[in-house]
Every structure is written in structure tokens, then in C-alpha cells.
N, C-alpha and C positions, 0 to 999 in steps of 0.2 A: 578617358577613364572616368567612371562615374564615382560620385561621392559615396562613402560607406553609409549604410543606413544605421541610424542610431535609434533604438527603441528599447523599451523595457523587456527584459527576459526573465521569466520565472525561474528562480534558482533554488528555492526551498519552501517547505511548509513546516511550520513549527507548532507543536502540540504540547500543552501541559497535560500530563498523565498522572494518574494516582499511583500505579505500580510500574515504575520505569523498567525494572528488571524483567517483569512479565512481558511488557511491550517490546523490549529489545529481543527477547526470545521469540516472540511472535513474528516480528518483521524479519528477523534473520532466518527463522525456521520455515515460515510459510512463503515469504516473499523473496528469499535469497539475498537479502541485503546484508551488508557488513558494516561494522562499526569503524568509522574513519577518524573520529575525533571525540575526545571526552575531556570535560573540565569540571572540576568540583571546587566549590568554595562554600564553607559553612554547611548549610543545609541544602544548597542548590547543586543539582547535577544536571549537566547538559550534554547530550550525546548526539552526534551526527551519524546518520545511517545513509548508505548509498548502495546502489546496485554496483557490482564489480565492473570497473571500467568507466563508470559514470560519476566518479567521486568529485569531479570538477564541473559537472554539468547540472546535476540536480540532487538535492539531499532532503532527507526527512530529519528534522530536529525534534528530539524528545526532551522534555524538561519535567522534572518531578514537581509535585505540588498541585497537580490538577485534580479534577473530580470526575467520576464516572459519568459518561453520557447515557442517557436513557432515550435512545431513538425509537420511535414507533415503527411498527412493521411496514407502514406506508411511507416512511421517510427514506428516500433513496440517495441521500448525500453519501458519497463514498470516494475512496481512492481506487484507481484502476490500474491493474497490472495485466500485461499481455502474456499469454502462454502459447507454446508452439503447436498445440493440437487440441482437438476435442477430448482425446484420451487424457491429456494432461489436466484439463478442467475437471473431468470426471474423477481422476485420481486425487486431485487437491480437494474436491468436494467430499470425497470419502474420508480423507484425513480430517477435514474440518468436522464432519459429522461425528467421527470417533472422538474428537476433542470437544464435542458439544458446543461448537461455535459456528455451525453452518446456519446462515440466515436465509439465503435463497438457493434452493437446489438448482442444479444445472437446468438451463432453459435456452431455447432458441428464439431469437427475435430477428426481424427483417434487417437487412443491411441498413445502416452501418453498425448495428449493435452486435450481432453475431451470437455466439454460444458463450454463456457465462454462468458463474455462480457467485454468491455473496457470502462473506465470512465476517464475523464480528471479532475485532481485536480485543485484548483484555481491558481496554478502557471504554469500549462500547462503540468505537468508530467502525463503520462498515468498509470492507475492502472487496472489490470486485476482481475476479480473475476471468479473463475472457480469451476467446480465440475467434479470429475472423473479422476483427475490427480493422479499419484502415490506419490504426495507430500502433506503434510499438513494433512487434515482431512481424516479419513478412510471413505470408502463408506458405505452407510446405509445397 
């Protein structure tokens, strides 16, 4: 029997945001995340968001008190979410365009990037929604 591997595992990303309520609505509405924990003390609010079923695997922590980001159009730092089809990417891009938060319209890139679009959250972070990457959801 081999020894278990001990290595760091990414469990969360924490962001200070200006408008925590707007960011919660965005990540729940666009990304399908759910609030799993909230604590408030004084002027500090901390909220944990997770994909359903992944509450003990990986979370996004939002904390009030941040400032808006002003990312340039050529700054591609982002969070990535997998979608089940190209049609799902197109539908999400249409929702984002209607909400005036579409950054990158749907585009195709060679493997392993796939088909994706980019959206801006209320704090200025970019969020990519993709289909066909070797990460996340399996292809249909």
C-alpha cells in the first residue's frame, strides 16, 4: 500500500468587492452558485458561494469593503466556468449583452481553449463561460 500524497489543494478564492449584494446576485444568477455561509460583524460581511454539490470542494468568498477593478480590454485575468454546450455559451452571452456586462462575445479558439465568452461582474472581475475545454463538464 502506498503512502497518501500530501499536497496543497486550492479550496477558495476571496475577493473584496464594493457592492456585495450585486456580486452575490451576479454569481448566483449567471454562474449558478448558491450562498452556503454568511457572517456579519460590525461593518464586515463575508459570504461563501459554491456550485451546488461542491460546497466542500471549492468556494468563492466575497467580502464587502473592496473597490471596483478597472481592467483593460487586453487584460485576460478571469474566473472560468464550464457550460454544457455552445448553445449555452451563446445564451449566456445574450443574457450578458442584455445586462450590459458582455466583455468578449462568443469566439472559437483551438484546443484546449474551446468556445467561450467573457462577462464582467459588478466589481469589474472578468468571468469566462466556455464549452469544449478539457476542464469541468464533459462534452456531450
